[in-house]
N, C-alpha and C positions, 0 to 999 in steps of 0.2 A: 797415462792412458788408461781407459776403462775397458772391461768387456761385460757383456750381458748375455745370460744364457739361462735356459731352464734344463734341469737335469732331473733323472730319476734316482733311486737308491743306489744304483750302480754307476751313477754319473753318465748314463746314457742320454744322448740328445735327439736321436732320430732313428728313422727306419725308412728305407726306400726313398730317401730324399725329402722326407717330410718330418715336421715335429711330431713328438710322440703324443702330445696332449695339447688342446686348446683351452686355456683358462682365461676367461674374459679379464680378471684382475692382473694377470701376468701380461696381458696384451697392453692393458692400460698403463702399467709400469713401464713397459718398453716404450710406449708413445711418449710418456711424460719424461723419461730419462733422455731419450734420443732426439726429440723434436728440436730443430733448430741447431742441431750439432752435426759432426762428421761421423758417418758410419763407414766401416770398412768390412768388406764381405768377399767370399768367394764367388765365382761365377755360378755354381750350382745353387748357392743360397739365394743369389739374385733371381735366378730363373725359378725358384720355388715361391717367390713372392707374388702376390696378386698381379695377374697379367705378365709376369716375368719382368716388371718394370722396377726402376729404382724408386726408393721411398721418398715420398713428397715431404717438403719442408725440412730436408736434410741434405748435406753434401754427401754423395755417395761415392765411394771408392771401391772398385771391383778388381780383385786379383784373379788372373787366369794365365795359363801357360801359352794359350793361343795368341799368337802375335797378331793376328788379324781380327780379333774380336773387338767389336764397337758396340756401344749401347748409348743411346740418347739419354742425357740427364746424369751421366756418371763418368767420372775419370777411370780409365782403365790402366792398370799397372801389371807388370809381368813378373815381379819379384818383391820380396819383402822390402829390400833396400829401396827400390823405386818408390814404393808406397810410403816409406819412412822419409824420403826426401820431399815428397808432396806434402807430407804432414808437418814438416819443419815450420817453425814460427806459430803454429796453431797451439792454443791453450790445451794441454793434455787432458785437462778436465772435460773437454768438449769433444773428445775422440772416444767412440765406442766401437770395439771389435765385436762383430754380430754373428760370426760363423762362416763356414762350418768347420768341421773338425780339424782339418789341416790348417785353416787360417787361425783358429784358436791356438793350435800348438805352435804355430810360427811366431805369433804376436804375444804369447803369454810372458816371454821374458821382458817385454817392453811395458807391460801393464802393471799398474799399481793397485788398482781396485777391481774386484770382481762382483757384479751384482748377479746373485744366483737365485733362481726360484727352484727350491729343492722340493720335488714331488715325492712323498712318502709312499711310493709304489715302485714295483718292478715291471717294466715293459720289455716286450720282445724288441730288441733294437739291433742296429748294426753300425751305429755311429756313437762315438763316446767323446767325452771332454775329460781332460786330466783332472783326477781326483785331488782337490785342493786340500782335503782333510789329510792326505798322506803326503803332502808336500810341505817340507820344513821351511820353505821360503814364504808360506802364507799362513794367516790366522783368521779365524773367525772373529770378526770385530762387532757384528751386530746380527740379531735374528728377531724376526717378528714373532708375534703369538702364532699360534696354529691357526691356519686359514683353511676353509673348506669350500669346495665346489662339488655340490651334490655329495657323493660319498668319498671324495677324494680329498686327503689332507695334504697341505703343502705349507712351506715357509719361505718368506722372503729373507735372504741372507746377503750379508755384505762382507767379503773377505778382503783383507789388506795385505800387501806384500810387506814382509818385515825385514827382508835382506835382499 
């Protein structure tokens, strides 16, 4: 399983239910990596998407504690175990965990690759991603050259689980 995320220097990912920054090349990478694949997200992440609707051209799985929650165009699960059962038989390379914080934390033990857009800036944030640099189970496998968007510097990184 994969995960895909954009983080700042402190591994922060959001503030007040929104992404910290909107970088066109990051959006393009997200589209390229996830189109035609299965994406797993929490209810709040779904509701933060345009129109609060599932992503097109992907199989969407939404996790929520609300037993009555329904959304057209997505499978709704109420536990990690239920989602994992739904994912059985799928190619792990075609599964992407896309947030938010709680979903990343719950699925990190099942992921083998992390696609991280690392933004060289510190934002005011209230939502974090686990710092893979401090996690002995993960290693930086690949990093792009420095990218820029106006005066913002960022890197595309790929981390791999090593144990």
